[in-house]
N, C-alpha and C positions, 0 to 999 in steps of 0.2 A: 512559480514565483520564487526567486532566489533569496531575497532579503525580507524575511517575515518581520523583522524588527521595523519595517517601514509601514506596516499595516496601519491604516487610518480607519477609525470607526465610522467616519462620515462617508456617505455615498458620493460617488463621482459620476459625472456624465461620460460614458464611453462613446456615445453618439448623442446628437441633439435631443432625441426622444427616448434614451436608454440610461437608466440609473443602475449602478453596480455598487454593491456593498460586500465587504468581506469580514469574517470573524475567524479567529483561530480558537478552537474549542478543544476540550480534553476528549481524547478518543476512548475507545476505538471507533472506527468509522461506522460500524453497525449501531453503535449507541446513538450517534448523531442522526443516522438515517431513521432510526425509530422516532426521534423528535420530529422529523418531517412527516412520517407516514402514519404513525399511530395517533388516532384521534385524542385519546386521553393525554398523551404526552404533548401533542401539538396544541391542545387547548390551554396548556400551562404557559405558553409564550406567544401564541398567535390566534388560532381559530380551531374549533373542533369541527368534525364532520367526517363521515364515512368516506373512505378512499379505496376503491377496488384497484388492486395493483395490476391494471391492464390499460394500454393505450386506447383511448377513445371512451373510456368509462367516465360517467358523470361524477363530479365532486361537488358536494355542497359544503361550502365553508361558512361557519357560523361564529362571528366575532362577538365576544362579550368582554370588552376591554376593561370594564369596571371589575371584573373578576380576576384580572391578571396579577394585581398587586393589592396588598393590604397595608395602608389605605390606597384607594385607586387614584386619589388626587381629584382635582375639580375638572369634570368633563365640560369641554367648551359647548356653548350654545349651538344648537343644531345637529348634535351627534346623538343618535338614539342609543339606548342601552343595549340594543342588539342589532346586528347587521348580518344579513344572509346574502350569499352569492352562489348561484348555480354556475359551475365551471366544468371543465373537462381536462382529463389527464391527456397531455399531448406527447410526452416523451418519458421513457422509463428505462433506466440502466442501473438496477440495484447493485451495490449501494453507492453508486457514484453520481447519478443524475436523475432529477425529477423535474418535469416541466408541466405547467398548468396554465390553460387559457384563463385569463382574468377577465371574465365576461364584461364587455363594454369598455375595458381599459387596459388592453394589451395582454401580454403573457409574462409569466414568471418562470425562471429556471433556477433550480437549486443544484449546485455542483459541489461535490465532496472530493477532497484529496487528502490522503494520509500523508502527514508530515511528522515522522518520527512517531511519538505517542500522542500526537495532537491530530486535529482534523481541520483543514482550511475549508471553510464554508464560503461559497461565493453565491450571492443572490443577484440575479440580473433581471430587472423589470424593463421589458421592451414596449415600444409603441404607446408611450404615455402622451396623452393628447395635448396638453398645454402646461404652462408654467405653474399655475395655481395647483393643478393636480400633481405635478412633479414635486412641489414643495410639501404637499400633504403626504405623498407616498414616501418622500425622502425622510421626513420626520417619523412617519409610521414605521417603515421598515427598520430604521435606526433604532427606534425604541423597542420594537418587538425583538430584534436581534440582541439588544442589550439584556432584555429579560431572558432570552434563550441562554446567553452566556452566563447570567447569574444562576439560573436553574442548573446549568451543566456543571458549574463549579461550586454550588452549594452556598452562593452568596445571596444576600437580600437585595432584590432590585428596588430602584427608586419608584415612587408612585407613577403609574403609567401616564396619566393625563398631565401631570406636572412636567414630566420629562418631554412628553410630546409637544406641549406648548412651548417649552424652551427651545427644543430642536427646530420648531417651525421658524423661530426667529434666526437661529443659526443658518438654516438652509436658505432663508431669504437673502442672507449676506453671502453665502457661499456659491449659490447656483446663479448663473447669468441671467439677466433680465431678458 
């Protein structure tokens, strides 16, 4: 990517069933890699869960979105306080690429590229089944990545659920019907 100034926090469709989001984070690349692979760091912005650094290894992700920010904001009806997903590590190239099967809803790859003293993180979620899921994933990834950026820079993130609800409306307008 040549012009990092054009980075947009919103996800874009790179294919009809593929959502891609980017963030420019403070480096070094090993620090951002740790936020992806270390359960204690990952739980601060996404989900906890042991991850053996081996292709084919099982990965259990445990989301507790109410714990990501204080306050958490108002959780929408129908969302539990905890969500677990058994997955599998499908690609590994430390510290540049990590891919995980997203059981029942595609697969996700995290790609890191050093850009000076910063790191370009690209998250690509493929094989998203339908528009309703795409909207939820768009808002979810966007909010989780905003929290990661806040944690990486020492800023205070906005309440998770309030941001997610606002972003759902934004993605409803931004993504094609």
